[in-house]
C-alpha positions in Angstrom: 0.0 0.0 0.0 1.5 3.3 -1.0 1.7 6.0 1.7 0.8 9.6 0.9 3.6 11.5 2.4 2.8 14.9 0.7 0.4 15.6 3.5 3.2 15.6 6.0 5.2 18.5 4.6 4.1 20.9 7.4 5.1 18.3 10.0 8.8 18.1 8.7 11.2 19.4 11.4 14.9 19.6 11.3 17.1 17.9 14.0 17.7 20.4 16.8 14.3 22.2 16.3 12.5 22.8 19.6 8.7 22.4 19.7 6.6 23.9 22.5 3.1 22.6 23.2 0.4 25.3 22.9 -1.5 24.1 26.0 0.8 22.2 28.2 3.9 24.2 27.4 6.2 21.2 27.4 9.3 21.6 25.3 10.6 18.8 22.9 13.8 19.0 20.9 13.9 16.9 17.7 16.8 14.5 17.5 16.1 12.5 14.4 13.3 11.1 12.2 12.0 7.7 13.3 9.4 7.1 10.6 6.9 8.5 8.2 3.6 7.1 7.0 0.2 8.0 5.8 -1.0 9.3 9.2 2.0 11.4 10.1 5.7 11.8 11.0 7.4 10.3 14.1 10.5 11.8 15.7 12.9 10.8 18.4 12.9 13.8 20.7 14.5 15.0 24.0 12.3 16.2 26.8 12.2 16.7 30.6 11.1 13.1 30.8 14.1 11.9 28.8 14.0 10.6 25.3 10.5 10.2 23.8 8.8 9.5 20.5 6.7 12.4 19.2 4.1 12.0 16.4 2.8 15.0 14.4 0.0 14.9 11.9 -2.2 17.4 10.0 -5.0 14.8 10.3 -6.5 15.6 13.7 -8.9 12.7 13.5 -6.0 10.3 13.0 -4.2 11.7 16.1 -7.4 11.5 18.1 -7.9 7.8 17.1 -4.4 6.8 17.9 -4.4 8.6 21.2 -7.6 6.7 22.1 -5.9 3.4 21.2 -2.9 4.2 23.4 -5.2 5.1 26.2 -7.0 1.8 25.8 -3.7 -0.1 25.7 -2.7 1.4 29.0 -5.8 -0.1 30.7 -4.7 -3.6 29.6 -2.7 -4.9 32.6 0.7 -6.5 31.8 0.3 -5.6 28.1 3.3 -4.8 25.9 1.1 -4.0 22.9 2.0 -0.3 22.5 4.1 2.4 24.0 2.8 4.5 27.0 1.1 7.8 26.2 2.8 10.7 27.8 1.4 14.0 26.4 -1.2 15.3 23.9 -1.0 18.9 22.6 -0.9 21.2 19.6 2.0 22.8 17.8 1.9 26.2 16.1 3.9 26.1 12.9 6.1 29.2 13.0 6.1 30.0 9.2 2.4 29.4 8.5 0.9 29.7 12.0 -0.9 26.5 11.2 -2.0 24.4 14.2 -0.6 20.9 14.0 -1.8 18.3 16.6 0.7 15.9 18.1 1.1 13.3 20.8 4.1 12.1 22.8 4.7 8.5 23.8 7.3 6.3 25.4 10.3 5.7 23.2 10.8 2.0 22.9 14.4 1.3 22.3 15.7 -2.0 21.0 16.3 -3.8 17.7 13.7 -4.4 15.0 12.4 -8.0 14.7 14.3 -9.2 11.7 17.6 -7.7 12.7 17.3 -9.3 16.1 16.6 -12.8 14.7 19.4 -12.5 12.1 21.8 -11.6 14.9 20.6 -14.0 17.6 19.5 -17.0 15.6 16.3 -18.4 14.1 15.5 -20.3 17.3 14.4 -17.0 18.8 11.5 -16.8 16.4 9.3 -19.2 18.4 10.0 -17.4 21.7 9.1 -14.0 20.2 6.0 -15.2 18.3 4.7 -16.8 21.5 5.0 -13.4 23.2 3.4 -11.7 20.2 0.4 -14.1 20.2 -0.1 -13.5 24.0 -0.2 -9.7 23.4 -2.6 -10.1 20.4 -4.9 -12.3 22.5 -5.3 -9.5 25.0 -5.8 -6.9 22.2 -8.5 -9.0 20.5 -10.3 -9.7 23.7 -10.8 -6.0 24.1 -12.3 -5.6 20.7 -9.3 -4.4 18.6 -7.2 -5.6 15.8 -3.6 -4.4 15.3 -4.1 -4.2 11.5 -0.7 -3.2 10.0 1.2 -6.0 11.7 4.7 -6.5 10.2 8.4 -6.8 11.4 8.9 -3.1 10.9 6.3 -2.4 13.7 7.9 -4.9 16.1 10.8 -4.0 18.4 12.7 -6.4 20.6 13.8 -4.7 23.8 15.5 -6.0 26.9 16.8 -7.5 29.0 14.7 -9.3 29.7 14.0 -10.0 26.0 10.5 -8.7 25.2 8.7 -8.0 21.9 6.9 -4.7 21.7 4.4 -3.4 19.2 4.9 0.1 17.9 3.1 2.4 15.5 -0.5 1.9 16.4 -1.7 3.8 13.3 -3.3 0.7 11.8 -5.1 -0.5 15.0 -8.8 -0.8 14.2 -11.9 -1.8 16.1 -13.2 -5.2 15.2 -15.9 -5.3 12.5 -14.6 -2.2 10.7 -12.3 -2.0 7.6 -8.6 -2.2 8.1 -7.2 1.4 7.9 -3.5 0.6 7.0 -1.8 -2.5 5.6 1.3 -3.6 3.9 0.7 -5.9 0.9 3.0 -8.8 1.8 1.2 -9.2 5.2 -2.3 -8.5 4.0 -4.5 -11.5 3.3 -6.5 -9.4 0.8 -3.4 -8.9 -1.4 -3.0 -12.7 -1.6 -6.7 -13.3 -2.3 -7.2 -15.1 1.0 -9.8 -13.0 2.8 -11.3 -9.6 3.2 -9.8 -6.5 5.0 -12.4 -6.7 7.7 -10.8 -6.2 11.2 -11.0 -9.5 13.0 -8.5 -11.7 14.9 -7.9 -13.9 11.8 -6.6 -10.9 9.9 -3.8 -10.4 12.5 -3.0 -14.1 12.7 -2.5 -14.2 8.9 0.0 -11.4 9.4 1.8 -13.4 12.1 2.2 -16.3 9.8 3.6 -14.0 7.1 6.1 -12.5 9.6 7.5 -16.0 10.1 7.6 -16.4 6.3 9.4 -13.1 6.1 12.1 -14.5 8.5 12.9 -17.2 5.9 12.6 -14.8 3.0 14.0 -11.4 4.2 13.6 -9.8 0.8 10.0 -11.0 0.6 8.4 -11.8 -2.8 5.3 -10.8 -4.8 2.4 -13.0 -5.7 2.6 -14.8 -9.0 0.8 -13.2 -12.0 0.3 -16.5 -13.9 -3.0 -17.2 -12.3 -1.6 -19.3 -9.4 -3.7 -19.0 -6.3 -2.1 -17.0 -3.5 -2.3 -19.9 -1.1 -0.5 -22.3 -3.5 2.3 -19.8 -3.9 2.7 -19.4 -0.1 2.5 -23.2 0.5 5.3 -23.7 -2.0 7.5 -21.2 -0.2 6.8 -22.9 3.1 7.8 -26.4 1.7 11.1 -25.0 0.4 12.3 -23.8 3.7 13.4 -26.2 6.6 12.3 -23.9 9.4 8.9 -23.1 7.9 8.3 -26.7 7.1 8.5 -27.6 10.8 5.7 -25.2 11.4 3.7 -26.0 8.2 0.4 -27.1 9.7 0.2 -24.1 12.0 1.1 -21.7 9.2 -1.4 -23.2 6.8 -4.1 -22.9 9.4 -3.3 -19.2 10.0 -3.0 -18.5 6.3 -6.4 -20.1 5.6 -8.1 -18.3 8.5 -8.8 -21.5 10.5 -7.9 -20.0 13.9 -10.7 -18.2 15.8 -8.2 -16.7 18.4 -4.6 -16.1 19.0 -4.8 -18.5 21.9 -5.5 -21.4 19.5 -2.5 -20.5 17.3 -0.3 -20.1 20.4 -1.4 -23.6 21.7 -0.3 -25.2 18.4 3.0 -23.4 18.5 3.6 -24.6 22.0 3.0 -28.2 20.8 5.6 -27.7 18.0 8.2 -26.2 20.4 7.6 -28.9 23.1 7.9 -31.7 20.5 11.1 -30.3 19.1 12.7 -30.0 22.6 11.5 -33.4 23.9 13.2 -35.5 21.2 16.3 -37.3 22.6 19.5 -36.6 20.9 20.6 -39.4 18.6 23.6 -40.1 16.5 23.6 -40.8 12.8 23.2 -44.5 13.2 20.0 -44.1 15.2 21.5 -44.8 18.7 21.5 -42.4 21.5 24.4 -39.9 21.4 27.5 -40.5 23.4 26.7 -37.4 25.5 23.5 -39.0 26.7 25.4 -42.2 27.5 28.1 -40.3 29.3 25.5 -38.7 31.5 24.4 -42.1 32.9 25.5 -42.7 36.5 28.4 -45.1 37.1 28.4 -48.0 39.6 30.4 -45.8 42.0 28.0 -42.9 41.7 25.0 -45.2 42.3 26.7 -46.5 45.4 27.2 -43.0 46.7 23.6 -42.1 46.0 22.4 -45.2 48.0 24.6 -44.3 50.9 23.4 -40.7 50.8 19.7 -41.8 50.8 20.4 -44.2 53.7 21.9 -41.3 55.8 18.9 -39.1 54.9 16.5 -41.8 56.1 18.4 -42.2 59.4 18.5 -38.4 59.9 14.8 -38.2 59.2 14.1 -41.0 61.8 16.0 -39.1 64.5 14.2 -35.9 63.7 10.9 -37.6 64.0 11.8 -39.1 67.5 13.0 -35.6 68.7 9.7 -34.0 67.6 7.6 -36.7 69.3 9.6 -36.3 72.6 9.0 -32.5 72.4 5.2 -32.9 71.8 5.0 -35.4 74.7 6.8 -32.9 77.1 4.5 -30.0 76.0 1.4 -32.2 76.5 2.7 -33.3 80.0 3.2 -29.7 81.1 -0.3 -28.8 79.8 -1.9 -31.7 81.8 0.0 -30.7 85.0 -1.1 -27.1 84.8 -4.7 -28.1 84.5 -4.4 -30.4 87.6 -2.9 -27.6 89.8 
């Protein structure tokens, strides 16, 4: 989906520019541009509260909508869905005296999703996707869909390692039409569903985020009449990592999950199955490492002796406790007789 950035010209500020809120009088100094989209421009800025993310937009309705989303997120306990909302105000453009609304939010530092996985290893994908599905389950429960879900809108912060959703511009109430989307992660682009805001829309995007890990440069749908799902299934079959998750990915792509919790449960089964398999050598026998971990005869003898000592110690403790109880009971009886 092409973003119309011509609307944002009045929002363009040079690094070092100071912005003063019309109503709250808070001062923000622009450090650098973080991102630009159809709904506005986001800057990293310095403030009395430290570094923050500040979004300006000529579209006041868009700002109001996003502010309401962030306020709603703050009510979801334990949620990492979006950044915390810090300030809402207007900015008077010096040259034109035009009033431009803006809001300030927590700056979520970290590494973008794909860069993190490329640096740390593909085994982190399952961990991060499990966290993401947990966050989405909370969001969906409260009647919202994230909408424009893609690696660019996911930051991995920490320690502890935690996935965070940023840029809530595409977040939409369930039942309405998706406001923003990126073609590769949009089921409508692949001919696999509508752009109606519902949990299945986000879960399709989650599957495509995993596909994007295997294909960092992404790919376009075929123009030879091949169905979108056939194209995606072929891509899954050609990658070892994706193939291990094939059934779950197919279910998400075809919209068979009613909730993020269902997809999360299937992913947990995949992860537990992979970790529970015993290590084996090429000839089918258990690896030497497993065999080396078996206790020797000497070790077993030491364990038996240790258990015997524990039993003896436990018996003595029991006798002492019984004697103590008997003495206390005797004193109690004697006091009642006096």
